[in-house]
Structure formats: structure tokens, C-alpha cells
N, C-alpha and C positions, 0 to 999 in steps of 0.2 A: 801640060796636065797638072791637076791640082792634087795635093796630098794632105790628108788630115793627120795631125800629130796628137796622139793619145797619151794619157797619163802613164800607162805602162811603158811606153817607149821612152818618155822623159826619165822615169825612174831607172830604167835599164841603162840609160846613158849616164846618169849621175852617180849611181851606186855601183862601185867596183865589185861588190859582193853579189850583185844580182846575177842569176844564172844565165841571163841573156845579154850581159854587159858587152862581151866581145862582139857578138853579132850586131848589136845596136850601134856600137862605135864604128864597125866596118860599114854598115849601111849609111850612117851619117857622113862618113868620108866619101862614099860614092855619091851621095846627094850633093855635097859641097863641091865635088869635082865635076859635076854635070854628067855623071855616068848612069843616071836614071832618067826616065822620061818626065820627071816631075820638076816643074819650074816655079810653082806657087805653093807655098806652105801655109796651112791654116791650123788654128787651134781655137779653143773657146775659153772664156773667162771661167767656166765651170771646171774645165780640165786643169787650168792653171791653179784654181782654188784647191782642187783635189791633190795636185802635184805638190804644191807648197806645203800643204798639211802633212802629207806623207814624208816629204823630205825632212821637214822639221822633226817629225816623230822619230824617224830612223837614222838620219844623218846629222841632225842638229840645226839650230837656228841659223848659223852662219852659212851652211850649205843651202838652206832654203832662200836666204837673202841673195846669195851669189847667183843662184839659178834665176830668181825673180828679176834681178837687175839685168842679167844677160838676155832674158826674154824681152824686157822693156826696151833694151837698146837694139834689139835685132831689127834689121831692115828686111830680113828674109821671111820672118814669120809674121803672119797677119792674125791678130787675135780678134775673133768675132764675139760679140756679146749675145747672150741668150735673151732674146726679147720676149715680151708676153706671148706673141704669136708662136715662137719656137717652144716656149714653155708649155703652151697648150698642146702642141704637136707631140712633145716629149711625154706629157701626161697620157695622151692617147696610146702611145707606144708602150709605156710602162703598164698601163691598165690592161691592155690587150694581151700582153705576153706573160701571163702568170706562170706559164710552163718553163720560162727561162729565168735565170738569175741575173738579169740585167740590172745594173745599178741605175739610179735616176740620172747620174751624170752620163752613163752610157746612152741613155735614151735622149738626152739633150744633144749629145754628139751625133746620134743617128738622125735626129730631126734637122740639125744644122747641115749635115752632109747631104741629106736629101734636098733641102732647099737650095744649097749651093752647087748641086750636081757634082759632088765629090764622090768618087766611087771606090777610092783606096785609102786605107789608113795605115800609118806607121804605128803599129801596136803589137803587143804580145798577147793581148786580150782576145780570147776565142769568141767572145760575144759579138764582135764585129762580123766575123764570118757566119756565125749563127743567124745574124740579122740579114745577111746577104751581101756584105761588102767584101771587096778584096783586101788583103792585108800584106804588108811587107814588114820586116825583111823576109 
């Protein structure tokens, strides 16, 4: 099974002061030990952009660089790029759901997950469940 990795999960993993840090670390350990059904991990360049920006703002430049280097070196995490087609799908989602507070990055994630048939996200963000995806931890 495939799992999408969202900004909120990355932030919870990196920021020891995050209220979900402990549960995110525990879930990452379960992923690494093969104790979940997920064998393929995905994220997007938009999620990485958002994560690097937030890490730099809250934890400093060196924390952002360290995170970015670890993602670039990772053999487990596949980064998908938001194509013009996905951007168009994301815009449709963004435009349609005026009753929700989905960020544009959320909408690109939803479009990517739909295209890649990914049904579960590692996230703390309630917007994924509002859109209809399952979430962990």
C-alpha cells in the first residue's frame, strides 16, 4: 500500500515542541520497522516547499537544510512534482470547496493522491479527512 506524507507530519517529526511530535515519531518507527501496511511513501514538491518554509521560519535555516538533505537522500520517499494537469485538478478542488479552509497545497495533495490512487495520508491536518481520505497516525 501507498502512503502520502503531508507537511503537518513532517513538521511534527522535526519540531520537538509540536503537540503531535511523540505520536509522529512513534508512527515513523512503525513505518520503518514494517509494522504498517504501507510500503511506498510519497510526497510532493509543494509539500516540501511548504515544509522547508515552515521549518526555516520556526526552527531556523540549518533545520530546514538538514530536513531537505534527508529527503533528497531518502530512497524510501518518492517526491512527485505537481504537473500542469495536477495543478488544474487542484484548482478545480480549490474553487469547488469554498466551504472548507483547504490550502492550495492541500488541494494539490488531494489531486496527486487521487491520480496516484493513494487513499491514506500521514498527516495531522483534518482537511484530508474532510476531503475523504484516511489519515494516520
